[in-house]
C-alpha positions in Angstrom: 9.1 -17.0 -8.9 10.2 -16.4 -5.6 12.7 -13.5 -4.9 16.1 -15.0 -3.1 18.0 -11.7 -3.1 17.0 -10.0 0.2 17.9 -6.4 -1.0 15.7 -7.0 -4.2 13.0 -8.6 -1.9 13.1 -5.4 0.4 12.5 -3.3 -2.7 9.7 -5.6 -4.0 8.0 -5.3 -0.5 8.2 -1.5 -0.3 6.9 -0.9 -3.6 4.0 -3.3 -3.5 2.8 -2.7 0.3 3.6 0.9 0.7 0.3 2.2 0.0 -2.7 3.4 1.6 -6.2 1.6 0.9 -9.5 3.6 1.2 -11.9 1.7 3.6 -15.0 3.1 1.7 -14.0 2.5 -1.9 -10.7 0.4 -1.9 -8.7 2.8 -4.0 -4.8 2.9 -3.8 -3.1 6.2 -2.5 0.3 7.4 -1.7 1.8 6.5 1.6 1.4 10.3 2.7 -2.1 10.5 2.0 -4.7 11.9 4.6 -7.8 11.7 2.3 -8.7 9.3 -0.5 -7.7 10.3 -4.1 -11.3 9.0 -5.4 -13.8 9.5 -2.9 -12.2 12.3 -0.5 -12.8 9.8 2.4 -10.4 10.2 5.5 -10.9 6.5 6.2 -7.7 4.9 5.1 -5.6 1.9 6.3 -2.0 0.8 5.5 -2.2 -2.3 2.8 -2.0 -5.7 4.8 1.3 -7.4 4.4 0.8 -11.5 5.1 3.8 -13.6 4.9 
């Protein structure tokens, strides 16, 4: 079910895509992470947002 309210849509997008993903093990990390919480790798990227 699509979200039509733009304010709620921004909250949902921020909650879903504001995470860092480890390129080595795929773990989700908080936005300010410098190292992976699981494997301690520094190879992180932002979660991709595709429209």
